[in-house]
MARFI-227558 format. One line per 5 residues: number of its first residue (from 1); for each residue y, x, z of N, C-alpha, C. Coordinates in nm, 3 decimals, decimal comma. Example, Ala and Ser with C-alpha at 12.3 -4.5 7.8 and 13.67 -1.06 7.14 Angstrom:
<nodes>
1> -0,569/1,319/0,780/-0,450/1,230/0,780/-0,330/1,320/0,780 | -0,225/1,285/0,708/-0,106/1,367/0,714/0,003/1,290/0,787
</nodes>
This chain:
<nodes>
1> -2,433/0,973/0,764/-2,324/1,063/0,738/-2,384/1,201/0,709 | -2,342/1,272/0,601/-2,392/1,400/0,573/-2,303/1,499/0,646 | -2,361/1,620/0,673/-2,296/1,727/0,741/-2,306/1,854/0,659 | -2,186/1,927/0,654/-2,190/2,047/0,586/-2,064/2,131/0,625 | -2,066/2,259/0,600/-1,951/2,345/0,630/-1,872/2,368/0,500
6> -1,738/2,360/0,511/-1,650/2,375/0,399/-1,577/2,510/0,414 | -1,616/2,608/0,338/-1,547/2,738/0,351/-1,407/2,725/0,284 | -1,315/2,811/0,328/-1,177/2,804/0,280/-1,176/2,832/0,128 | -1,266/2,914/0,082/-1,269/2,949/-0,064/-1,290/2,829/-0,151 | -1,345/2,718/-0,100/-1,376/2,599/-0,169/-1,263/2,497/-0,163
11> -1,160/2,532/-0,107/-1,037/2,447/-0,093/-0,944/2,469/-0,207 | -0,888/2,370/-0,266/-0,790/2,387/-0,370/-0,651/2,404/-0,300 | -0,591/2,524/-0,316/-0,477/2,558/-0,241/-0,342/2,532/-0,323 | -0,356/2,489/-0,447/-0,246/2,456/-0,529/-0,282/2,364/-0,640 | -0,195/2,301/-0,715/-0,226/2,215/-0,829/-0,285/2,301/-0,940
16> -0,377/2,238/-1,022/-0,435/2,316/-1,137/-0,319/2,382/-1,223 | -0,205/2,313/-1,236/-0,103/2,362/-1,325/-0,050/2,498/-1,271 | -0,060/2,518/-1,139/-0,022/2,651/-1,083/-0,122/2,757/-1,114 | -0,238/2,723/-1,154/-0,346/2,820/-1,194/-0,349/2,832/-1,346 | -0,248/2,779/-1,419/-0,242/2,794/-1,561/-0,325/2,691/-1,639
21> -0,365/2,575/-1,566/-0,454/2,481/-1,624/-0,372/2,352/-1,652 | -0,425/2,266/-1,732/-0,365/2,134/-1,749/-0,408/2,038/-1,636 | -0,332/1,936/-1,613/-0,366/1,843/-1,500/-0,510/1,793/-1,513 | -0,556/1,770/-1,633/-0,695/1,715/-1,648/-0,793/1,826/-1,674 | -0,758/1,948/-1,651/-0,857/2,060/-1,674/-0,915/2,099/-1,543
26> -0,986/1,998/-1,480/-1,067/2,016/-1,361/-1,209/1,985/-1,395 | -1,297/1,997/-1,298/-1,439/1,973/-1,322/-1,476/1,838/-1,269 | -1,587/1,789/-1,320/-1,641/1,659/-1,286/-1,794/1,669/-1,262 | -1,837/1,635/-1,144/-1,982/1,626/-1,111/-2,019/1,480/-1,124 | -2,130/1,453/-1,189/-2,174/1,319/-1,201/-2,313/1,303/-1,134
31> -2,319/1,201/-1,051/-2,442/1,169/-0,973/-2,487/1,033/-1,020 | -2,607/1,024/-1,072/-2,662/0,897/-1,123/-2,756/0,840/-1,020 | -2,722/0,721/-0,974/-2,800/0,665/-0,868/-2,940/0,611/-0,919 | -2,943/0,580/-1,043/-3,076/0,523/-1,099/-3,176/0,633/-1,109 | -3,142/0,751/-1,152/-3,239/0,858/-1,171/-3,233/0,964/-1,067
36> -3,121/0,978/-0,990/-3,107/1,077/-0,894/-3,059/1,208/-0,960 | -3,029/1,205/-1,090/-2,987/1,323/-1,162/-2,837/1,359/-1,126 | -2,814/1,492/-1,125/-2,678/1,544/-1,095/-2,643/1,632/-1,215 | -2,524/1,614/-1,278/-2,489/1,694/-1,386/-2,344/1,737/-1,372 | -2,305/1,835/-1,451/-2,170/1,899/-1,435/-2,100/1,898/-1,566
41> -1,971/1,868/-1,563/-1,893/1,841/-1,687/-1,751/1,891/-1,655 | -1,670/1,892/-1,767/-1,530/1,891/-1,758/-1,478/1,755/-1,738 | -1,370/1,738/-1,666/-1,312/1,603/-1,641/-1,277/1,534/-1,786 | -1,233/1,624/-1,877/-1,200/1,571/-2,012/-1,319/1,502/-2,080 | -1,442/1,529/-2,036/-1,564/1,471/-2,090/-1,574/1,319/-2,057
46> -1,491/1,278/-1,958/-1,507/1,140/-1,907/-1,522/1,036/-2,012 | -1,441/1,029/-2,122/-1,461/0,918/-2,219/-1,604/0,913/-2,279 | -1,667/1,026/-2,299/-1,805/1,036/-2,350/-1,907/0,999/-2,244 | -1,875/1,000/-2,120/-1,968/0,966/-2,007/-1,960/0,819/-1,981 | -1,865/0,746/-2,029/-1,851/0,604/-2,012/-1,885/0,534/-2,143
51> -1,888/0,394/-2,128/-1,932/0,313/-2,247/-1,820/0,217/-2,272 | -1,814/0,172/-2,395/-1,723/0,062/-2,436/-1,757/-0,055/-2,347 | -1,653/-0,123/-2,294/-1,672/-0,238/-2,209/-1,670/-0,202/-2,060 | -1,677/-0,075/-2,025/-1,665/-0,033/-1,884/-1,515/-0,057/-1,844 | -1,498/-0,094/-1,713/-1,371/-0,116/-1,666/-1,345/-0,011/-1,553
56> -1,241/0,070/-1,571/-1,187/0,165/-1,476/-1,075/0,090/-1,396 | -1,092/0,077/-1,264/-0,986/0,020/-1,189/-0,910/0,129/-1,113 | -0,776/0,140/-1,129/-0,701/0,245/-1,082/-0,593/0,195/-0,981 | -0,549/0,283/-0,895/-0,442/0,242/-0,794/-0,314/0,289/-0,852 | -0,217/0,188/-0,865/-0,085/0,218/-0,918/0,019/0,242/-0,816
61> -0,026/0,268/-0,693/0,069/0,303/-0,585/0,129/0,443/-0,613 | 0,259/0,461/-0,588/0,324/0,589/-0,602/0,348/0,649/-0,468 | 0,348/0,780/-0,467/0,353/0,859/-0,343/0,503/0,870/-0,295 | 0,527/0,847/-0,172/0,658/0,862/-0,110/0,676/1,013/-0,062 | 0,794/1,068/-0,062/0,823/1,195/0,006/0,827/1,164/0,157
66> 0,702/1,151/0,219/0,695/1,086/0,347/0,710/1,178/0,464 | 0,729/1,310/0,447/0,739/1,402/0,557/0,886/1,448/0,576 | 0,928/1,433/0,699/1,066/1,470/0,738/1,061/1,585/0,840 | 1,125/1,699/0,820/1,111/1,811/0,907/1,232/1,804/1,003 | 1,203/1,819/1,140/1,301/1,839/1,242/1,294/1,988/1,275
71> 1,357/2,018/1,390/1,360/2,163/1,424/1,222/2,216/1,459 | 1,152/2,153/1,548/1,024/2,202/1,592/0,909/2,100/1,557 | 0,945/1,976/1,522/0,852/1,879/1,482/0,867/1,838/1,333 | 0,764/1,762/1,288/0,776/1,684/1,159/0,731/1,542/1,187 | 0,789/1,456/1,110/0,756/1,313/1,119/0,686/1,267/0,989
76> 0,572/1,224/0,988/0,505/1,175/0,867/0,510/1,020/0,873 | 0,588/0,960/0,779/0,595/0,816/0,776/0,474/0,766/0,700 | 0,398/0,670/0,764/0,274/0,631/0,711/0,279/0,491/0,649 | 0,298/0,388/0,719/0,274/0,258/0,678/0,386/0,159/0,729 | 0,446/0,085/0,640/0,551/-0,020/0,692/0,478/-0,132/0,745
81> 0,521/-0,186/0,859/0,461/-0,309/0,920/0,550/-0,430/0,876 | 0,495/-0,545/0,907/0,555/-0,668/0,863/0,695/-0,687/0,926 | 0,716/-0,639/1,043/0,848/-0,651/1,115/0,950/-0,542/1,079 | 0,918/-0,462/0,986/1,013/-0,354/0,944/0,990/-0,222/1,017 | 0,909/-0,223/1,119/0,877/-0,094/1,185/0,783/-0,014/1,103
86> 0,755/0,109/1,132/0,665/0,192/1,055/0,566/0,260/1,151 | 0,443/0,283/1,097/0,359/0,381/1,166/0,388/0,522/1,130 | 0,404/0,607/1,225/0,438/0,740/1,195/0,352/0,838/1,275 | 0,328/0,955/1,220/0,257/1,060/1,298/0,354/1,169/1,328 | 0,355/1,218/1,450/0,435/1,331/1,494/0,353/1,458/1,483
91> 0,403/1,567/1,425/0,328/1,686/1,404/0,422/1,808/1,446 | 0,363/1,910/1,500/0,438/2,022/1,536/0,446/2,124/1,413 | 0,562/2,172/1,386/0,580/2,265/1,273/0,538/2,405/1,329 | 0,455/2,473/1,243/0,407/2,604/1,281/0,367/2,678/1,160 | 0,419/2,800/1,140/0,374/2,893/1,042/0,377/2,832/0,893
96> 0,483/2,760/0,866/0,492/2,701/0,730/0,412/2,579/0,711 | 0,339/2,522/0,811/0,266/2,401/0,794/0,289/2,318/0,927 | 0,199/2,219/0,951/0,216/2,138/1,070/0,081/2,120/1,136 | 0,087/2,096/1,267/-0,039/2,070/1,343/-0,017/1,938/1,425 | -0,121/1,870/1,470/-0,101/1,752/1,541/-0,021/1,773/1,676
101> 0,061/1,680/1,707/0,146/1,690/1,829/0,118/1,562/1,913 | 0,079/1,590/2,035/0,030/1,477/2,127/0,147/1,425/2,216 | 0,272/1,480/2,202/0,384/1,442/2,286/0,449/1,304/2,239 | 0,558/1,280/2,300/0,626/1,154/2,272/0,612/1,057/2,379 | 0,710/0,968/2,401/0,708/0,868/2,505/0,763/0,737/2,448
106> 0,707/0,623/2,487/0,760/0,496/2,435/0,912/0,489/2,472 | 0,994/0,446/2,381/1,130/0,431/2,396/1,211/0,555/2,370 | 1,146/0,669/2,344/1,211/0,798/2,309/1,279/0,795/2,172 | 1,406/0,849/2,164/1,469/0,854/2,039/1,469/0,998/1,980 | 1,432/1,007/1,862/1,423/1,138/1,797/1,537/1,155/1,696
111> 1,620/1,255/1,703/1,723/1,279/1,604/1,667/1,338/1,475 | 1,699/1,273/1,363/1,645/1,317/1,230/1,759/1,368/1,151 | 1,730/1,445/1,050/1,839/1,495/0,953/1,918/1,383/0,897 | 2,048/1,415/0,874/2,133/1,322/0,817/2,189/1,224/0,910 | 2,180/1,252/1,040/2,231/1,165/1,145/2,145/1,037/1,175
116> 2,026/1,036/1,126/1,940/0,924/1,146/1,867/0,942/1,286 | 1,826/0,832/1,345/1,751/0,831/1,465/1,622/0,744/1,457 | 1,516/0,795/1,504/1,388/0,727/1,509/1,346/0,693/1,648 | 1,322/0,565/1,675/1,289/0,525/1,813/1,137/0,502/1,815 | 1,070/0,571/1,906/0,925/0,545/1,928/0,902/0,421/2,010
121> 0,830/0,325/1,967/0,809/0,200/2,025/0,681/0,197/2,113 | 0,564/0,224/2,049/0,443/0,225/2,120/0,337/0,294/2,042 | 0,235/0,348/2,110/0,125/0,404/2,034/0,040/0,303/1,969 | 0,011/0,319/1,836/-0,074/0,229/1,769/-0,214/0,274/1,772 | -0,234/0,409/1,761/-0,368/0,476/1,780/-0,342/0,601/1,855
126> -0,444/0,671/1,896/-0,419/0,800/1,965/-0,330/0,899/1,877 | -0,329/0,882/1,746/-0,250/0,973/1,663/-0,117/0,912/1,608 | -0,111/0,778/1,596/0,005/0,716/1,536/0,086/0,637/1,626 | 0,217/0,645/1,605/0,312/0,567/1,679/0,370/0,457/1,595 | 0,397/0,345/1,660/0,484/0,243/1,584/0,624/0,279/1,621
131> 0,713/0,295/1,519/0,851/0,341/1,540/0,944/0,269/1,451 | 1,073/0,279/1,473/1,177/0,210/1,396/1,280/0,319/1,366 | 1,318/0,327/1,239/1,434/0,407/1,194/1,553/0,325/1,180 | 1,671/0,382/1,210/1,791/0,302/1,212/1,853/0,286/1,068 | 1,774/0,299/0,970/1,820/0,277/0,831/1,701/0,248/0,740
136> 1,733/0,215/0,616/1,623/0,191/0,520/1,537/0,306/0,497 | 1,408/0,297/0,521/1,320/0,409/0,525/1,302/0,467/0,385 | 1,263/0,389/0,281/1,248/0,450/0,142/1,373/0,521/0,087 | 1,487/0,469/0,118/1,609/0,532/0,071/1,630/0,667/0,149 | 1,600/0,658/0,280/1,615/0,780/0,362/1,518/0,884/0,313
141> 1,394/0,852/0,293/1,300/0,953/0,250/1,333/1,013/0,116 | 1,396/0,929/0,028/1,427/0,987/-0,102/1,539/1,095/-0,082 | 1,617/1,086/0,020/1,723/1,183/0,045/1,678/1,301/0,126 | 1,584/1,274/0,223/1,559/1,381/0,322/1,403/1,413/0,332 | 1,321/1,342/0,261/1,182/1,362/0,275/1,124/1,462/0,176
146> 0,999/1,496/0,199/0,923/1,583/0,111/0,779/1,534/0,113 | 0,701/1,574/0,013/0,555/1,526/0,018/0,486/1,584/0,132 | 0,390/1,508/0,189/0,308/1,548/0,302/0,221/1,670/0,252 | 0,222/1,779/0,333/0,141/1,896/0,288/0,067/1,940/0,411 | -0,065/1,979/0,393/-0,142/2,029/0,507/-0,167/2,176/0,483
151> -0,230/2,238/0,584/-0,232/2,383/0,587/-0,311/2,447/0,477 | -0,406/2,376/0,410/-0,486/2,430/0,307/-0,404/2,443/0,178 | -0,293/2,375/0,170/-0,203/2,395/0,051/-0,097/2,509/0,080 | -0,104/2,610/-0,003/-0,034/2,730/0,034/0,115/2,728/0,010 | 0,170/2,645/-0,062/0,311/2,643/-0,096/0,368/2,502/-0,107
156> 0,501/2,488/-0,123/0,557/2,359/-0,142/0,560/2,325/-0,290 | 0,528/2,197/-0,317/0,522/2,156/-0,454/0,613/2,025/-0,469 | 0,670/2,008/-0,585/0,760/1,886/-0,594/0,686/1,753/-0,594 | 0,751/1,649/-0,568/0,693/1,524/-0,555/0,609/1,481/-0,686 | 0,658/1,531/-0,800/0,585/1,499/-0,923/0,447/1,555/-0,923
161> 0,419/1,657/-0,843/0,283/1,716/-0,832/0,190/1,624/-0,758 | 0,255/1,528/-0,682/0,177/1,435/-0,596/0,175/1,291/-0,655 | 0,210/1,277/-0,781/0,206/1,145/-0,849/0,100/1,143/-0,955 | 0,040/1,026/-0,976/-0,054/1,007/-1,082/0,014/0,942/-1,201 | -0,052/0,942/-1,313/0,006/0,886/-1,425/0,009/0,733/-1,420
166> -0,054/0,680/-1,316/-0,060/0,533/-1,297/0,045/0,485/-1,196 | 0,117/0,581/-1,134/0,208/0,550/-1,025/0,329/0,459/-1,071 | 0,334/0,342/-1,016/0,441/0,247/-1,052/0,515/0,187/-0,925 | 0,434/0,179/-0,819/0,481/0,106/-0,697/0,490/0,194/-0,577 | 0,607/0,249/-0,540/0,618/0,339/-0,426/0,567/0,273/-0,303
171> 0,495/0,353/-0,216/0,455/0,305/-0,092/0,346/0,384/-0,026 | 0,281/0,482/-0,095/0,177/0,562/-0,034/0,230/0,687/0,042 | 0,187/0,703/0,167/0,219/0,824/0,233/0,148/0,950/0,170 | 0,032/0,928/0,122/-0,035/1,036/0,055/-0,081/0,996/-0,078 | -0,090/1,084/-0,172/-0,131/1,053/-0,307/-0,274/0,989/-0,317
176> -0,285/0,874/-0,394/-0,417/0,826/-0,426/-0,480/0,929/-0,528 | -0,542/1,033/-0,472/-0,564/1,157/-0,549/-0,671/1,148/-0,652 | -0,759/1,053/-0,646/-0,865/1,044/-0,753/-0,809/1,020/-0,889 | -0,682/0,964/-0,891/-0,616/0,936/-1,021/-0,541/1,056/-1,076 | -0,527/1,162/-0,992/-0,438/1,269/-1,034/-0,485/1,339/-1,164
181> -0,612/1,367/-1,185/-0,655/1,442/-1,306/-0,636/1,359/-1,436 | -0,605/1,237/-1,427/-0,593/1,158/-1,551/-0,463/1,203/-1,616 | -0,461/1,226/-1,745/-0,344/1,263/-1,824/-0,316/1,149/-1,921 | -0,201/1,148/-1,983/-0,175/1,048/-2,085/-0,267/1,059/-2,204 | -0,305/1,184/-2,234/-0,398/1,202/-2,352/-0,537/1,156/-2,320
186> -0,576/1,168/-2,190/-0,710/1,117/-2,148/-0,714/0,967/-2,146 | -0,603/0,905/-2,095/-0,600/0,765/-2,094/-0,609/0,700/-2,232 | -0,540/0,767/-2,325/-0,543/0,729/-2,466/-0,688/0,740/-2,522 | -0,761/0,854/-2,483/-0,894/0,867/-2,534/-0,987/0,760/-2,476 | -0,966/0,727/-2,349/-1,050/0,622/-2,292/-1,018/0,491/-2,364
191> -0,900/0,452/-2,385/-0,868/0,335/-2,446/-0,930/0,323/-2,592 | -0,920/0,438/-2,662/-0,976/0,441/-2,801/-1,129/0,420/-2,802 | -1,194/0,448/-2,684/-1,339/0,432/-2,683/-1,371/0,293/-2,635 | -1,275/0,204/-2,607/-1,301/0,067/-2,565/-1,325/0,055/-2,413 | -1,276/0,156/-2,337/-1,288/0,150/-2,195/-1,153/0,086/-2,144
196> -1,171/-0,014/-2,055/-1,057/-0,088/-2,004/-1,000/-0,028/-1,880 | -0,871/-0,021/-1,865/-0,808/0,026/-1,739/-0,732/-0,084/-1,677 | -0,760/-0,121/-1,551/-0,697/-0,229/-1,478/-0,642/-0,177/-1,346 | -0,523/-0,221/-1,306/-0,464/-0,173/-1,181/-0,480/-0,260/-1,061 | -0,494/-0,196/-0,945/-0,474/-0,266/-0,819/-0,360/-0,180/-0,744
201> -0,312/-0,230/-0,635/-0,222/-0,150/-0,554/-0,272/-0,145/-0,411 | -0,288/-0,024/-0,361/-0,317/-0,009/-0,222/-0,231/0,116/-0,169 | -0,144/0,086/-0,076/-0,051/0,191/-0,029/-0,124/0,269/0,082 | -0,155/0,394/0,059/-0,232/0,475/0,159/-0,148/0,516/0,276 | -0,209/0,525/0,390/-0,148/0,580/0,503/-0,178/0,723/0,519
206> -0,124/0,786/0,619/-0,158/0,929/0,647/-0,301/0,948/0,689 | -0,362/1,053/0,653/-0,499/1,084/0,681/-0,509/1,224/0,733 | -0,464/1,247/0,853/-0,456/1,379/0,915/-0,599/1,450/0,900 | -0,617/1,566/0,850/-0,738/1,626/0,827/-0,807/1,682/0,962 | -0,726/1,681/1,072/-0,784/1,726/1,197/-0,854/1,620/1,271
211> -0,837/1,494/1,223/-0,896/1,383/1,300/-1,007/1,310/1,216 | -1,114/1,273/1,287/-1,217/1,198/1,219/-1,202/1,053/1,266 | -1,124/0,977/1,189/-1,092/0,840/1,220/-1,122/0,748/1,108 | -1,164/0,625/1,138/-1,174/0,522/1,027/-1,035/0,490/0,978 | -1,028/0,443/0,853/-0,901/0,405/0,807/-0,849/0,284/0,883
216> -0,720/0,275/0,902/-0,658/0,158/0,970/-0,606/0,060/0,866 | -0,549/-0,051/0,900/-0,510/-0,155/0,802/-0,400/-0,093/0,704 | -0,421/-0,127/0,577/-0,330/-0,086/0,471/-0,292/-0,201/0,380 | -0,173/-0,200/0,322/-0,133/-0,307/0,236/-0,193/-0,292/0,097 | -0,238/-0,403/0,037/-0,305/-0,401/-0,088/-0,268/-0,521/-0,171
221> -0,294/-0,516/-0,303/-0,288/-0,632/-0,389/-0,376/-0,613/-0,510 | -0,460/-0,721/-0,528/-0,546/-0,726/-0,647/-0,489/-0,836/-0,732 | -0,424/-0,803/-0,842/-0,356/-0,907/-0,920/-0,458/-0,990/-1,004 | -0,418/-1,106/-1,034/-0,510/-1,199/-1,114/-0,561/-1,136/-1,242 | -0,479/-1,069/-1,330/-0,545/-1,010/-1,453/-0,655/-0,913/-1,416
226> -0,638/-0,827/-1,313/-0,739/-0,738/-1,279/-0,864/-0,802/-1,224 | -0,847/-0,903/-1,144/-0,964/-0,977/-1,093/-1,035/-1,040/-1,213 | -0,961/-1,088/-1,312/-1,032/-1,154/-1,433/-1,103/-1,046/-1,510 | -1,039/-0,923/-1,528/-1,106/-0,822/-1,609/-1,236/-0,773/-1,539 | -1,231/-0,762/-1,408/-1,349/-0,720/-1,328/-1,466/-0,824/-1,345
231> -1,423/-0,950/-1,329/-1,521/-1,062/-1,339/-1,585/-1,071/-1,478 | -1,505/-1,041/-1,580/-1,554/-1,060/-1,712/-1,593/-0,932/-1,776 | -1,611/-0,825/-1,703/-1,647/-0,693/-1,761/-1,771/-0,694/-1,841 | -1,772/-0,646/-1,959/-1,889/-0,634/-2,035/-1,981/-0,518/-1,996 | -1,916/-0,430/-1,931/-1,990/-0,305/-1,889/-1,981/-0,294/-1,736
236> -1,971/-0,174/-1,688/-1,973/-0,144/-1,547/-1,823/-0,141/-1,489 | -1,810/-0,171/-1,365/-1,686/-0,165/-1,299/-1,685/-0,035/-1,210 | -1,590/0,055/-1,250/-1,585/0,185/-1,186/-1,457/0,203/-1,114 | -1,455/0,222/-0,984/-1,334/0,241/-0,907/-1,289/0,383/-0,919 | -1,157/0,401/-0,943/-1,101/0,534/-0,938/-1,036/0,558/-0,801
241> -1,112/0,609/-0,705/-1,065/0,632/-0,574/-1,129/0,538/-0,466 | -1,140/0,587/-0,351/-1,184/0,507/-0,239/-1,088/0,395/-0,202 | -0,961/0,412/-0,232/-0,866/0,309/-0,206/-0,891/0,181/-0,296 | -0,939/0,208/-0,419/-0,968/0,098/-0,503/-1,091/0,024/-0,457 | -1,197/0,103/-0,408/-1,307/0,031/-0,356/-1,266/-0,056/-0,232
246> -1,185/-0,003/-0,150/-1,146/-0,078/-0,034/-1,076/-0,208/-0,073 | -0,986/-0,197/-0,169/-0,918/-0,325/-0,214/-1,006/-0,418/-0,279 | -1,099/-0,376/-0,377/-1,186/-0,467/-0,441/-1,291/-0,529/-0,347 | -1,338/-0,449/-0,256/-1,438/-0,502/-0,163/-1,375/-0,599/-0,063 | -1,243/-0,588/-0,049/-1,176/-0,691/0,035/-1,156/-0,823/-0,041
251> -1,137/-0,801/-0,176/-1,106/-0,929/-0,252/-1,227/-0,998/-0,303 | -1,347/-0,938/-0,283/-1,468/-1,005/-0,339/-1,514/-1,108/-0,239 | -1,549/-1,226/-0,291/-1,602/-1,334/-0,210/-1,750/-1,330/-0,178 | -1,790/-1,426/-0,095/-1,928/-1,430/-0,057/-2,028/-1,454/-0,180 | -1,957/-1,505/-0,280/-2,039/-1,528/-0,408/-2,036/-1,412/-0,499
256> -1,981/-1,301/-0,458/-1,978/-1,173/-0,539/-1,867/-1,174/-0,637 | -1,776/-1,271/-0,643/-1,671/-1,277/-0,741/-1,542/-1,226/-0,683 | -1,479/-1,131/-0,756/-1,350/-1,069/-0,716/-1,233/-1,173/-0,760 | -1,152/-1,203/-0,665/-1,039/-1,292/-0,689/-0,911/-1,227/-0,654 | -0,799/-1,270/-0,714/-0,670/-1,218/-0,676/-0,649/-1,233/-0,525
261> -0,595/-1,125/-0,466/-0,573/-1,125/-0,324/-0,470/-1,024/-0,292 | -0,394/-1,044/-0,182/-0,293/-0,947/-0,137/-0,276/-0,958/0,008 | -0,223/-0,857/0,073/-0,200/-0,864/0,219/-0,241/-0,734/0,284 | -0,311/-0,739/0,390/-0,359/-0,619/0,465/-0,507/-0,618/0,468 | -0,561/-0,501/0,448/-0,718/-0,490/0,461/-0,751/-0,394/0,574
266> -0,837/-0,435/0,651/-0,903/-0,354/0,754/-1,047/-0,308/0,714 | -1,080/-0,344/0,594/-1,225/-0,325/0,542/-1,264/-0,174/0,553 | -1,368/-0,149/0,614/-1,432/-0,019/0,614/-1,571/-0,039/0,548 | -1,589/0,026/0,439/-1,720/0,016/0,367/-1,817/0,113/0,424 | -1,938/0,060/0,458/-2,045/0,143/0,518/-2,167/0,119/0,445
271> -2,270/0,208/0,462/-2,397/0,180/0,402/-2,465/0,051/0,447 | -2,430/0,007/0,572/-2,490/-0,116/0,625/-2,450/-0,237/0,545 | -2,317/-0,231/0,498/-2,266/-0,344/0,424/-2,290/-0,332/0,272 | -2,286/-0,212/0,218/-2,305/-0,182/0,076/-2,177/-0,224/0,007 | -2,191/-0,230/-0,124/-2,076/-0,276/-0,211/-2,124/-0,385/-0,306
276> -2,026/-0,474/-0,338/-2,065/-0,586/-0,430/-1,970/-0,591/-0,548 | -1,855/-0,523/-0,543/-1,749/-0,543/-0,648/-1,754/-0,430/-0,749 | -1,817/-0,316/-0,718/-1,812/-0,196/-0,804/-1,953/-0,148/-0,836 | -1,966/-0,087/-0,957/-2,087/-0,017/-1,000/-2,085/0,134/-0,989 | -1,965/0,181/-0,957/-1,953/0,326/-0,953/-1,810/0,364/-0,901
281> -1,791/0,493/-0,879/-1,677/0,542/-0,818/-1,645/0,687/-0,871 | -1,521/0,707/-0,899/-1,469/0,846/-0,928/-1,379/0,874/-0,812 | -1,410/0,993/-0,745/-1,338/1,034/-0,624/-1,331/1,180/-0,614 | -1,246/1,229/-0,529/-1,249/1,374/-0,500/-1,365/1,408/-0,405 | -1,367/1,536/-0,364/-1,467/1,584/-0,270/-1,410/1,580/-0,129
286> -1,479/1,517/-0,043/-1,421/1,480/0,092/-1,468/1,580/0,198 | -1,382/1,594/0,306/-1,406/1,683/0,412/-1,534/1,646/0,489 | -1,588/1,746/0,553/-1,698/1,715/0,649/-1,662/1,619/0,753 | -1,738/1,516/0,780/-1,721/1,414/0,884/-1,611/1,312/0,840 | -1,560/1,317/0,720/-1,466/1,223/0,678/-1,528/1,084/0,670
291> -1,454/0,975/0,715/-1,505/0,844/0,713/-1,524/0,799/0,564 | -1,463/0,866/0,465/-1,489/0,832/0,329/-1,632/0,858/0,292 | -1,695/0,944/0,357/-1,842/0,977/0,321/-1,935/0,863/0,347 | -1,894/0,772/0,446/-1,972/0,650/0,471/-1,968/0,559/0,338 | -1,847/0,547/0,285/-1,828/0,470/0,162/-1,912/0,528/0,046
296> -1,909/0,655/0,033/-1,986/0,725/-0,074/-2,136/0,699/-0,056 | -2,179/0,708/0,069/-2,318/0,683/0,097/-2,359/0,540/0,065 | -2,266/0,443/0,084/-2,291/0,306/0,051/-2,322/0,292/-0,104 | -2,266/0,375/-0,182/-2,281/0,368/-0,332/-2,387/0,455/-0,374 | -2,393/0,579/-0,329/-2,492/0,677/-0,378/-2,618/0,680/-0,299
301> -2,618/0,638/-0,171/-2,728/0,671/-0,084/-2,713/0,802/-0,027 | -2,756/0,819/0,098/-2,740/0,946/0,179/-2,805/1,063/0,111 | -2,929/1,047/0,058/-2,997/1,160/0,005/-2,934/1,213/-0,124 | -2,895/1,129/-0,220/-2,824/1,172/-0,339/-2,692/1,233/-0,303 | -2,622/1,171/-0,208/-2,489/1,228/-0,172/-2,510/1,371/-0,112
306> -2,606/1,385/-0,025/-2,624/1,515/0,032/-2,662/1,623/-0,071 | -2,746/1,586/-0,166/-2,780/1,675/-0,269/-2,658/1,712/-0,355 | -2,575/1,607/-0,383/-2,455/1,627/-0,471/-2,358/1,728/-0,404 | -2,341/1,713/-0,270/-2,247/1,802/-0,203/-2,303/1,951/-0,192 | -2,435/1,953/-0,181/-2,496/2,084/-0,179/-2,473/2,159/-0,320
311> -2,489/2,078/-0,428/-2,464/2,135/-0,561/-2,315/2,173/-0,578 | -2,224/2,077/-0,526/-2,081/2,105/-0,540/-2,044/2,242/-0,483 | -2,104/2,264/-0,362/-2,077/2,395/-0,290/-2,138/2,504/-0,367 | -2,259/2,490/-0,413/-2,328/2,596/-0,485/-2,258/2,634/-0,616 | -2,204/2,528/-0,689/-2,143/2,549/-0,814/-1,987/2,582/-0,805
316> -1,940/2,595/-0,686/-1,802/2,632/-0,676/-1,702/2,534/-0,700 | -1,723/2,409/-0,678/-1,624/2,302/-0,690/-1,522/2,316/-0,587 | -1,400/2,263/-0,614/-1,287/2,269/-0,526/-1,259/2,134/-0,464 | -1,225/2,140/-0,337/-1,204/2,020/-0,255/-1,049/1,982/-0,248 | -1,025/1,868/-0,194/-0,896/1,814/-0,158/-0,816/1,765/-0,290
321> -0,694/1,724/-0,267/-0,620/1,648/-0,364/-0,590/1,719/-0,496 | -0,593/1,848/-0,493/-0,575/1,928/-0,610/-0,704/1,990/-0,667 | -0,817/1,936/-0,623/-0,945/1,988/-0,657/-1,018/1,915/-0,771 | -1,146/1,922/-0,767/-1,238/1,869/-0,869/-1,280/1,726/-0,828 | -1,346/1,665/-0,922/-1,384/1,524/-0,911/-1,533/1,495/-0,909
326> -1,567/1,382/-0,860/-1,713/1,348/-0,837/-1,723/1,202/-0,889 | -1,816/1,174/-0,985/-1,842/1,036/-1,029/-1,978/1,001/-0,985 | -1,992/0,890/-0,909/-2,113/0,832/-0,874/-2,127/0,708/-0,960 | -2,237/0,695/-1,031/-2,251/0,584/-1,131/-2,390/0,526/-1,124
</nodes>
């Protein structure tokens, strides 16, 4: 695991569009594992950095308006369970944002806007509760929810700011943000160059920035056409986002072949295990001590990853979901 300090000036506090830029007008750092070279580009250079026959695997999960504000608390709806209950995080509202809240008791009922009630059932993790809402959750969130926003984002932005161009299947508590900089014009340019785009679905849970926790089980699906495209790729298989790596590495067999799969994944990719399904990764820049850095180390190696993050800080890259991108290839 690499260690570094992230100054507030290196955090993206709003979408690029709020800074007068296009969605795809962010930066892209490229780290090459073969040579150890690190280079800097515009994200719109991506088609020229890839080759015909490369396969980009993207996450088509759409972001839910998963945050519901109460008087003093907020509830972040995370993941639907098989029995219809949900994992939720309780957070205290403060100064226009939220902070972790350690209260709550099993069996407690919380009154929510619109006359809804949420019953806390049991703690699933030190941070998350298993709970049950007295009505359909997606419909309720559509009426009363807002996108999850943390303290480094300075204002409220509409749900459209938290969707990618690939978003088709609602279910993510937080945006699969590696796909955010892709625009329709960039996707067209990639296709014109012979680069294949294939979808998986992985519905992300909440990832509180105050906690250093491994990811917990999430729902995923790798469809047969995508498994076939990955298996028959003439070029490299490049995951767009850590969620895609998690799904593909769950679906890969002992023989190294990715097959159609769906269900729940508890897979945590570490340097000890390595990766078998992907040749590269496009991802955002992750917080210090984030469990995602273990996955990046599994692909890049610790030395190259540490040098890459030093360069990103030195070159003024921006972190978080509205920030710049990093491709390890």
